Structure formats: C-alpha cells, structure tokens
C-alpha positions in Angstrom: 103.0 117.0 128.9 103.2 114.8 125.8 100.9 112.0 127.1 98.5 112.1 130.0 95.8 109.6 131.1 92.7 110.7 133.0 89.4 109.1 134.0 87.8 110.7 130.9 90.4 109.5 128.4 93.8 110.2 127.0 95.4 113.6 126.3 98.1 113.4 123.6 99.7 116.6 122.2 97.1 118.8 123.9 94.2 116.8 122.3 91.9 114.7 124.5 90.2 111.6 123.3 87.5 110.0 125.5 87.7 106.3 126.3 84.7 105.5 124.1 86.5 107.1 121.1 89.6 105.2 121.9 87.6 101.9 121.9 86.0 102.9 118.7 89.4 103.5 117.1 90.7 100.2 118.3 87.8 98.3 116.9 88.0 100.2 113.6 91.7 99.5 113.4 91.1 95.8 114.0 88.3 95.7 111.3 90.6 97.6 108.9 93.4 95.1 109.3 91.1 92.1 108.8 88.9 93.3 106.0 91.3 95.4 104.0 93.9 92.6 104.0 91.3 90.0 103.0 89.9 92.2 100.2 93.4 93.0 98.9 94.3 89.3 98.9 91.1 88.6 96.9 92.1 91.2 94.3 95.8 90.3 94.0 95.3 86.5 94.1 91.9 86.3 92.3 92.7 83.1 90.5 94.0 81.4 93.7 90.7 82.4 95.4 88.7 81.2 92.5 90.5 77.8 92.5 90.0 77.4 96.2 86.3 78.3 95.9 85.8 75.9 93.0 86.9 73.1 95.2 85.3 74.4 98.4 81.9 74.9 96.8 81.8 71.8 94.6 78.5 70.0 95.1 76.8 73.0 96.7 74.2 75.4 95.3 77.1 77.8 94.8 79.1 75.6 92.6 78.2 77.4 89.4 78.1 81.0 90.7 80.8 81.4 93.3 82.7 83.8 91.1 79.9 86.3 91.5 80.0 85.7 95.3 83.8 86.4 95.2 83.1 89.8 93.6 80.4 90.6 96.2 82.5 89.5 99.1 85.6 91.4 97.8 83.6 94.7 97.4 81.9 94.4 100.9 85.3 93.6 102.5 86.9 96.5 100.7 84.2 98.9 101.9 84.5 97.5 105.4 88.3 98.0 105.5 88.5 101.4 103.8 85.6 102.8 105.8 86.9 101.5 109.1 90.3 103.1 108.3 88.5 106.3 107.5 86.7 105.9 110.8 90.0 106.0 112.7 91.1 109.0 110.8 87.8 110.7 111.3 87.9 110.2 115.1 91.5 111.3 115.3 90.6 114.5 113.5 87.4 115.1 115.4 85.2 114.8 112.3 82.7 112.3 113.7 81.7 108.7 113.8 79.9 108.0 110.5 82.7 106.4 108.5 83.6 104.0 111.3 79.9 103.1 111.9 79.4 102.3 108.2 82.7 100.4 108.1 81.4 98.2 111.0 78.1 97.8 109.2 79.9 96.5 106.1 82.1 94.2 108.2 79.0 92.7 109.7 77.4 92.3 106.2 80.6 90.7 104.9 80.7 88.3 107.8 77.1 87.2 107.1 77.9 86.6 103.4 81.0 84.6 104.4 79.0 82.7 107.0 76.4 81.7 104.5 79.0 80.4 102.1 80.7 78.4 104.8 77.5 76.9 106.0 76.4 75.9 102.5 79.8 74.3 102.0 79.3 72.5 105.3 82.5 73.9 106.5 81.4 74.2 110.1 84.9 74.9 111.5 85.4 77.7 109.0 82.0 79.1 109.9 82.8 79.0 113.6 86.1 80.9 112.9 84.0 83.8 111.5 82.0 84.3 114.7 84.6 86.5 116.5 84.9 88.8 113.5 81.1 89.2 113.3 80.9 89.9 117.1 83.6 92.6 116.9 81.7 94.2 114.0 78.5 94.1 115.9 80.1 95.5 119.1 81.7 98.2 116.9 78.3 99.0 115.4 76.8 99.2 118.8 79.3 101.5 120.4 79.4 103.8 117.4 
C-alpha cells in the first residue's frame, strides 16, 4: 500500500514515520517558511528594511545602530530557516534530529531579538504578533 496510517505513525512507500517525527517535521516546515522568507526579504530588500527601521527606531536607543541589528537578525533568521529545512530533510532520511533542534533554537533566539527591538520601539502590537512564532519555536525545541 502506498499510504497507511497506524497508531504509531504513517507508513509511506514502505517507510514509517512515528507521529512525534511528523509533528517535528510540521514545526520545522513552519519555521522554515517563516524565517527563511523573512531573512531572504531582508537580503533582497535591504534598503527598504533599513528605511523602515530608521523610522521605526527613531527616538530609541537603537536609532544609531539599527543597521547592525538588521545584520544580526538577518543571520539568525537565515540560520533558523535553513537549519529548520535541513531538519525536515534529516528526519525524512532518518539522519536524526540535530538540524531541526538547532533550527528551532535559532528561531527562538531570533524571536527574542525581534521582541527586544519591538519593545524598545514601543510597538506593543508588533511585539504581541511575535509571541506565536516564539511559542512554536519553543514547542519545537521541546519536542526535539
């Protein structure tokens, strides 16, 4: 049979994945989509992001150094996205959980950096919007 469901997990093309690994893959796929897209946007539209940040952080302690923050956030988001994608591949191929775990760790770190910036800018709505991403990262870290 091509696809079969059991209490233990899913069998697809004669390979069985337990439910925990399926949940790990779903979380890593979600983190990949969020953080890889966000980091790629920051690379492709760097000037647009810098312009936004200049206005967003005007009058805050970050007003003179936000371009360094943009670089740090871009790198941590890129690591989160790439390692989360590697985590999905690693689980699919039976190679283990380390890439996905480290991807979730970087997603949590990135969320904390972003949260700090939003709070310093007194953008409480923007800060609140980050909470679900942080929680998914932490749940992913926990189940890995």
